[in-house]
N, C-alpha and C positions, 0 to 999 in steps of 0.2 A: 823334147826340144833339142836343138843342135848346139854345138859348142859356140858357133857364131852368134846364135840368138842369145845365149847366156852372156857372152862377152859384150854384146851391144846393150843388153839390159843393164849390165853392171856399169856401163859408161854413162847412163843417164840418171843413176841414183847412187846411194851409198848405203850398203847393208839393208837394202829393201825399203829405204826411205828416200823421199824425193823433194828437192827444192828446184822447181822448174820455173824459169823466167820466160814466159811467152812474149815475143815482140813482133807478132804478126799483125799488130794493130794498124800498121801502115796501109794494108789493103782495106781495112775496115773503116778507119778514121782519118787516114792521111798521115803526113809526116808531122805528128804531134810532138810536143816536148819529150825529149829523151830518145827520139827515133831519128832526128836529123843526123846527128853524129852517132849513128848506131854502133860504129866501131868502138868509140870511147865508152859507150854504155855497156857493151858486151864485155869489154876489158874490165870495167869496174865491178860488174855483178859477179863475174867469174873469179876475180880476185877476192871478192867478199864471201865466196863459198857456194855459189849456185852450182848445182850438180850438172845442169844442162840449160841451154837456151833453145828457143823455138822460133822459127821464122817461116815465111813462105820460101819456095825454092830459089827465087831470083835474088834473094839477099845472101845466099850461101857464100859468094866470093868475099863479102864484107864480114862474114862470121868467122871463118876458119883461122885467119891470122890473129884473132883476138880472144880466143876461148880459154887460154891458159890451161889447156888440158881437159876442160869440161866437155860434156857430151853435147850432141846436136840433134834436134828433132825438127823434121820438116812437116809443116802443116799442109794438108792436101785438099782442103776445101775452104770456101770463103764467101763473103758478101760485103756490102758497104752500108754505112749508115745513111747514105744519100740515095740509095736505090729504092725500088718499090717496097721491099720487105726484107729487113735484115735477117730474119729467120730463114730465108731461102738460101741456104748455103750450097754453092755449086762446086763441083770437083775442079781443082786447079793443078793437080799433079798426080802422076802415076808412081807406083812403087819403084819402077826402074829409073825414073827421073830423080826420085828422092835419093836412091843409091848413088847415082852419078853426081848428085849434089853433096855427097859425103854424109848422109844421114845415118845416125845410129838407131833412129826410130822414126816412125811417122805418127801423126795425130789427125783425128777426124772429128768434126763437130756434128752432133746430132741433137735436135730439139725435140725431145720426147713429148708428145701431146700437141705438137703444132700441125698445121695443115701440110707441112712438108715431111712429116715423120715417115710416111710409107717409102718415099723415094730415098730418104736418108738411111733408113733401115737397109734397103737394098745396097746402098753405097758402102755402108760400113761392113756388111756381110761380104761383099765382093772384095773389099780392101783386105780384110783379115785373111781371106783365102789366099790372095796373092802374097801377102806378107809372110804367111807360113811357108810358102814355096821358097822364099828368099831368106828366111831366118831373121826377119825384121820385126821387132816389137811394135805393137800398136797401142797408142794412148787414145782412148775414146773420151772425148769431151761430151759427156752425156748430161744435158740439162733438162729440167722439167719446165717447159715453156710452151704455152699455148693458151687458147681461149678458156677462161675460167680456171686456170691452173695457178695455184700459189707456188711460186718458184722456190720457196723456202719450206714447203710442206715435206716433212720427213718421209711420209708414205710415197709421195710422188718422186722424191729424190731416190728413195730405195728402189722404186720401180725402174728409174733411169739407169742406176748402176747395175742392176740385175740384167737389164736388157743388154748392156755392154758386154757382160760376161757371156750371156747366152749367144751373142753374135761373134764371140771369139777374141775380144780385146784382151790385152795383157795388163794394162793399168787403166784406171778410170778416174776422170776428173768430173766433179759435179759442184753444184752450189752448196753453200753452208746453211744448215737449218736454223742457226742462231745460237745454239748452246750444245754443250757436250752430251747432255742427257738425251736430247732428241736425235743428235747426229749418230749416236751409237746404233740406232735402228738402221740408218743408212749403211754404216760400215758392216753390220751383220747381214745385210741383204745380199752380199756377194763375197766370194773368196778372193777377189781381185784386190790389190792395193788401191785404196781410195785416197785421192788428193782433192783438196778443195780449191775452188776458184777464188782469186783474190778480190774480184769485184772492184767497185769504184774506190778511189782513194779515201782513206780516213786518217785519223791520227795514228802516230806510231804505236801508241799504247793499244788502241783499238785493233790495229792490224795484228799485233803480236798476241793479244788475248784471243783473237779469232783462231790464229794458228795453234795456240796452246789448247784451246777447246777441242779442235779437230784431233790433235794428237792424243789428248786425254780420252777421247771417244774410241781410239783405236785406229784413227786415220794414219796414212803413210806420208803425209806432208802436204805440200801446197804447190799450185801452179799459179803464180802471182805476177801479173804484168804491171799495170799502171802504178800500183802502190810501191813498186820498186823502181821501174825505169823512169818515172816522173818525179821521184823523190829528189830533194836537193842534194842528198848524198847517197846515191844508189849503192855504193860499196858498203857503207855503214849499215843501212837498213837490211841489205842482204846478209851481212854478218850477223845481225840480230835475229833474223828469221832462221838462219842456219843454226844458231845456238839453241833455239827452241826445238827444232826438228832433230838435229843430230847430237845435241849435248843435253837434251831434256831440261833446258833452262826454263825458268819462269819468265813472264814478260818483263818483270822488273830486272831480273838478272841479265836478260838479253839486252835491255836498254843500256845498262851499265857497262856490260862487256863490249858493246859496239861503240860506246862513247857518244851516244845520241843525246841530244838536249832533252831535259825533262820538261814536258809540256805543262802549261798552266792548266 
């Protein structure tokens, strides 16, 4: 690896652990809560301790003035919830466009087991080859999704993260299997740092217990969108998640440290 690659990878994490806040949902779901004033949300989550934020390339001018020194990832494929099939992710950005947008890294979504897997395999393999030329880290969002596939099955998730490594990714994001014991198999399926997806919003306690379970299994952190940017206090929930990932706090300790209300 080059010095540039190492420097960029350092900018999107802390000591090999990652708190990524993806906010590319505007292309997928529209300008939902938390994304209309994306500038304010980025400022809040990076003040709360996010290592990096992630958007599509067109949002870059709204990102950079508000990151408080955090890293920036450009997502390079996408789809919409109102289109024919949300699993059919299409390329939206090249490596050179991402570099011009000021990216420290790029990310690519692949649905392993879906009808679109073959094309997405080709896309991820091409992306990692180009990224290596430019010294840009690649975050693969590798999900187990397709007909007859349980998206929380640790065997399927293990296959997805291994596929990401086989294709040359540097960090991999995938779904959570539901508990630390089963997720350990997923982590052991690759030598890449594994971060879990946040998924749909839950209670603060449930969110933090999920993060705690992933870390206990050997995971490297989380890439969490809606549970952070749609929270009533994005800065506080980010601070709590950061405490679990970067300070090895329990869910209870993180809630107290961040000053979050205790839920009934």
